[in-house]
C-alpha positions in Angstrom: 137.0 84.0 94.3 137.3 84.3 98.1 137.8 81.1 100.0 134.6 80.0 101.8 134.4 80.5 105.5 134.1 77.3 107.4 134.3 75.9 111.0 135.6 78.4 113.6 136.0 81.2 111.0 132.3 81.0 110.0 131.2 80.6 113.6 133.1 83.7 114.6 131.7 85.8 111.8 128.1 84.8 112.6 128.4 85.1 116.4 126.7 88.1 118.2 129.5 89.6 120.3 128.6 90.5 123.9 128.6 94.3 124.5 128.1 95.3 120.9 124.8 96.6 119.6 123.3 94.4 116.9 121.7 96.0 113.8 119.9 93.4 111.7 119.6 95.8 108.8 123.4 95.6 108.4 123.3 91.8 108.0 122.5 90.6 104.5 120.0 87.7 104.8 121.2 86.5 101.4 124.9 86.3 102.3 126.7 83.0 101.8 130.3 83.9 102.8 131.9 82.4 99.7 129.9 79.2 99.6 128.2 77.8 96.5 125.0 75.8 96.5 126.7 73.2 94.2 129.1 72.2 97.0 126.9 72.7 100.0 125.4 69.3 100.1 128.8 67.6 100.6 129.7 70.1 103.4 126.4 69.5 105.2 126.7 65.7 104.8 130.2 65.7 106.3 129.0 67.9 109.1 126.0 65.7 109.9 128.3 62.7 110.0 130.5 64.4 112.5 127.4 65.4 114.6 126.3 61.7 114.6 129.6 60.7 116.1 129.6 63.6 118.6 126.2 62.8 119.8 127.0 59.1 120.3 129.9 60.1 122.6 127.7 62.7 124.4 125.1 59.9 125.0 127.7 57.4 126.1 129.5 59.7 128.5 126.3 61.2 130.0 128.3 64.0 131.6 127.1 67.0 129.5 123.9 68.2 127.8 123.3 70.4 124.8 120.5 72.9 124.3 119.9 74.3 120.8 117.5 77.2 120.4 115.9 78.1 117.1 114.2 81.5 116.6 113.1 83.5 113.6 110.2 85.2 111.9 107.4 83.1 110.4 108.8 81.0 107.4 112.4 81.6 108.5 113.1 77.9 108.4 113.0 76.5 112.0 111.1 73.4 110.9 113.3 73.0 107.8 116.5 73.3 109.9 115.3 70.5 112.2 114.3 68.4 109.2 117.5 68.8 107.3 120.2 69.2 110.0 118.9 67.8 113.3 118.1 64.4 111.8 121.8 63.8 112.3 120.9 63.1 115.9 119.5 59.8 117.2 116.0 60.5 118.5 116.7 58.3 121.5 118.9 61.0 122.9 117.3 64.1 121.3 114.0 65.9 122.1 112.4 68.6 119.9 110.2 71.0 121.9 107.8 73.4 120.2 106.8 76.5 122.1 103.3 77.6 121.1 100.7 79.7 122.9 101.1 78.9 126.7 98.7 76.5 128.1 96.6 77.3 131.3 99.1 75.2 133.3 102.0 77.1 131.9 100.4 80.4 132.5 99.9 79.4 136.2 103.7 79.3 136.6 106.4 81.9 136.0 107.2 82.3 132.3 110.5 80.3 132.5 108.9 77.3 134.1 107.8 75.7 130.8 111.3 76.1 129.4 113.2 74.8 132.4 111.1 71.7 132.7 112.2 70.5 129.2 115.9 71.4 129.3 118.1 68.4 128.4 119.4 65.9 130.8 123.1 65.0 130.8 123.9 62.9 127.8 121.0 64.3 125.7 120.2 67.1 123.3 117.1 69.4 123.4 116.1 71.5 120.4 113.7 74.4 121.2 111.6 75.4 118.2 110.9 78.9 119.4 111.7 79.2 123.1 111.6 81.2 126.3 112.5 84.2 124.1 108.9 84.5 123.0 108.4 86.3 126.3 110.5 89.2 125.1 109.3 89.0 121.5 105.6 88.3 120.9 104.8 89.3 124.4 106.6 92.6 123.8 105.2 93.3 120.4 101.6 92.6 121.4 102.0 94.3 124.7 100.8 91.2 126.6 102.5 92.4 129.8 103.5 95.9 130.9 106.8 97.2 129.6 108.4 97.2 133.0 107.9 93.5 133.2 109.3 92.4 129.9 112.3 94.7 130.3 113.2 92.7 133.5 113.2 89.5 131.6 116.5 90.0 129.7 118.5 89.8 133.0 116.3 86.9 134.1 116.9 84.9 130.9 120.6 85.6 131.2 120.6 84.3 134.8 118.6 81.2 133.7 121.0 80.4 130.9 124.1 81.0 133.0 122.7 78.6 135.6 122.3 75.9 132.9 125.8 76.5 131.5 127.3 76.3 134.9 125.6 72.9 135.4 127.0 71.2 132.3 124.7 72.4 129.6 126.1 73.8 126.4 123.8 76.4 124.8 123.8 77.3 121.1 121.2 79.8 119.9 120.3 80.5 116.2 118.4 83.4 114.9 117.4 82.5 111.3 117.5 85.9 109.5 115.3 86.3 106.4 114.2 89.3 104.4 110.6 90.5 104.2 110.8 89.8 100.5 111.8 86.2 101.1 109.0 85.8 103.7 106.5 87.1 101.1 107.6 84.5 98.6 107.5 81.7 101.1 104.0 82.7 102.4 102.8 82.9 98.8 104.2 79.5 98.1 102.2 78.0 100.9 99.1 79.5 99.5 99.8 78.3 96.0 100.4 74.7 97.1 97.3 72.9 98.4 99.4 70.4 100.3 101.0 73.3 102.3 98.0 75.5 102.9 97.5 73.9 106.3 100.7 75.9 107.4 99.1 79.2 106.4 96.9 81.2 108.7 95.3 84.6 108.0 96.9 85.8 111.2 100.3 85.4 109.5 99.5 88.5 107.4 98.7 90.5 110.5 102.0 89.4 112.1 103.8 90.3 108.9 102.6 93.9 109.2 104.4 94.1 112.5 107.8 93.3 110.9 109.6 96.5 112.2 108.4 95.9 115.7 109.6 92.3 115.7 113.0 93.3 114.2 113.4 95.8 117.1 112.4 93.2 119.6 114.9 90.7 118.1 117.7 93.2 118.0 117.2 93.9 121.8 117.0 90.2 122.6 120.1 89.3 120.5 122.1 92.2 121.9 121.1 91.8 125.6 121.1 88.0 125.8 124.3 86.9 124.0 127.0 85.7 126.4 130.1 83.6 126.2 128.2 80.9 128.0 125.2 81.1 125.6 126.0 82.9 122.4 123.5 84.0 119.7 124.3 83.4 116.0 122.6 85.3 113.2 122.2 82.9 110.3 121.5 84.5 106.9 118.6 82.3 105.9 117.2 83.5 102.6 119.1 80.6 101.0 117.9 77.4 102.7 121.0 75.5 101.7 123.3 78.0 103.3 121.2 78.1 106.5 121.7 74.3 106.8 125.4 74.6 106.1 126.0 77.4 108.6 124.0 75.7 111.4 125.8 72.4 110.8 129.2 74.0 110.8 128.6 75.9 114.0 127.2 72.9 115.8 130.1 70.7 114.7 132.6 73.3 115.9 130.9 73.8 119.2 130.4 70.1 120.0 134.0 69.6 119.0 135.2 71.8 121.8 133.5 69.7 124.4 136.1 67.0 123.9 133.5 64.3 124.2 134.9 60.8 125.1 133.5 57.4 125.4 133.5 56.2 129.1 136.3 53.9 130.2 135.6 50.2 129.5 135.0 47.8 132.3 138.2 46.2 133.6 139.1 42.7 132.5 137.5 42.7 129.0 140.7 42.2 127.1 141.1 38.7 125.9 137.4 37.7 126.6 135.8 35.5 124.0 132.1 35.3 123.6 131.1 31.6 123.3 
């Protein structure tokens, strides 16, 4: 049996390389890269422990920020990833921001305004549940703006993210990749469970019929907007346990490269006794 990919090796395999055209049909949503469910809980637990320590040092040093972007089709597991992985982070230094239909105030500004105003301050982490990428995804698929306008947005998004990266924000973007068959199962599970029907809307079925258009839109966004400063990662997400493992491993490896340190202690503390 092949040795499971972990850490940097797994991160490298799942990263979308700049300059290379991505084809989602070539990526198996059920792939686990040698991992077994029976051992995944321990891997995730160890990763979350590391993330806790890394966030504490990020918060203490207050010199850098981290932006995590989660995208995916309906039922891909954005909420589940936040619930099972991001709970490693202390809420005091971590904000989760959901991007829904723009409000009248948001529509009165440029489309990036609502994203920029909630980017993380130094020392903190922000998690975007959906994001500014909706403006080259749902906006494109539903033709909410002319083609010439949304085509300009790839370069604008790259400039926006490059600006954040050059000002001490580390950006990690995850596309949770599921199959249409798995989406069907998850939607049906919501219908079959009365406690989960609140998550289901009839409009979900209309969106499901647009699967090919969304896949094309995602391929363009992932291809055009992956950079060394702000890479995209395609996470096979048919298996929820592997989704959590992969996201945890990539975050641990990425934050590990920041060489986060506690700030220097105040001079003269050595030998002090609290009475």
